[in-house]
C-alpha positions as a LaTeX table, in Angstrom:
\begin{tabular}{lrrr}
\hline
Residue & $x$ (\AA) & $y$ (\AA) & $z$ (\AA) \\
\hline
Unk1 & 10.29 & 1.88 & $-65.58$ \\
Unk2 & 13.35 & 3.82 & $-64.46$ \\
Unk3 & 13.15 & 2.42 & $-60.92$ \\
Unk4 & 13.10 & $-1.16$ & $-62.29$ \\
Unk5 & 16.28 & $-0.46$ & $-64.21$ \\
Unk6 & 17.96 & 0.76 & $-61.03$ \\
Unk7 & 16.97 & $-2.39$ & $-59.15$ \\
Unk8 & 18.33 & $-4.58$ & $-61.93$ \\
Unk9 & 21.63 & $-2.70$ & $-61.91$ \\
Unk10 & 21.95 & $-3.04$ & $-58.13$ \\
Unk11 & 21.18 & $-6.75$ & $-58.20$ \\
Unk12 & 23.74 & $-7.41$ & $-60.90$ \\
Unk13 & 26.42 & $-5.51$ & $-58.96$ \\
Unk14 & 26.11 & $-7.62$ & $-55.79$ \\
Unk15 & 27.53 & $-10.92$ & $-57.08$ \\
Unk16 & 30.58 & $-9.16$ & $-58.49$ \\
Unk17 & 31.51 & $-7.72$ & $-55.11$ \\
Unk18 & 31.04 & $-11.10$ & $-53.43$ \\
Unk19 & 33.28 & $-12.87$ & $-55.92$ \\
Unk20 & 35.84 & $-10.09$ & $-55.68$ \\
Unk21 & 36.03 & $-10.52$ & $-51.90$ \\
Unk22 & 36.36 & $-14.28$ & $-52.32$ \\
Unk23 & 39.12 & $-13.82$ & $-54.88$ \\
Unk24 & 41.00 & $-11.45$ & $-52.57$ \\
Unk25 & 40.75 & $-13.93$ & $-49.69$ \\
Unk26 & 41.90 & $-16.77$ & $-51.94$ \\
Unk27 & 44.80 & $-14.71$ & $-53.27$ \\
Unk28 & 45.81 & $-13.74$ & $-49.74$ \\
Unk29 & 45.80 & $-17.42$ & $-48.72$ \\
Unk30 & 48.00 & $-18.23$ & $-51.71$ \\
Unk31 & 50.44 & $-15.48$ & $-50.72$ \\
Unk32 & 50.56 & $-16.71$ & $-47.12$ \\
Unk33 & 51.16 & $-20.30$ & $-48.28$ \\
Unk34 & 53.99 & $-19.11$ & $-50.55$ \\
Unk35 & 55.59 & $-17.15$ & $-47.69$ \\
Unk36 & 55.29 & $-20.16$ & $-45.37$ \\
Unk37 & 56.95 & $-22.36$ & $-47.99$ \\
Unk38 & 59.82 & $-19.90$ & $-48.42$ \\
Unk39 & 60.31 & $-19.67$ & $-44.66$ \\
Unk40 & 60.37 & $-23.46$ & $-44.32$ \\
Unk41 & 62.93 & $-23.76$ & $-47.13$ \\
Unk42 & 65.11 & $-21.12$ & $-45.47$ \\
Unk43 & 64.91 & $-22.88$ & $-42.10$ \\
Unk44 & 65.83 & $-26.20$ & $-43.69$ \\
Unk45 & 68.84 & $-24.60$ & $-45.39$ \\
Unk46 & 69.97 & $-23.16$ & $-42.04$ \\
Unk47 & 69.96 & $-26.58$ & $-40.33$ \\
Unk48 & 73.34 & $-28.13$ & $-39.76$ \\
Unk49 & 72.89 & $-31.63$ & $-41.18$ \\
Unk50 & 76.36 & $-32.70$ & $-40.09$ \\
Unk51 & 75.47 & $-32.38$ & $-36.40$ \\
Unk52 & 75.45 & $-35.71$ & $-34.60$ \\
Unk53 & 74.08 & $-36.34$ & $-31.08$ \\
Unk54 & 76.30 & $-39.40$ & $-30.43$ \\
\hline
\end{tabular}
């Protein structure tokens, strides 16, 4: 009976690690998207809108 309890514990632990990895990847993507947005905003602020090619 003790070995069955160990198997049940191991099986229940596997989904948690999978979802944790997925959450970390999702969070990392959110951080990267936020950084990209900040960089784009900074680049747009640095543009000289008064420049004219004519």
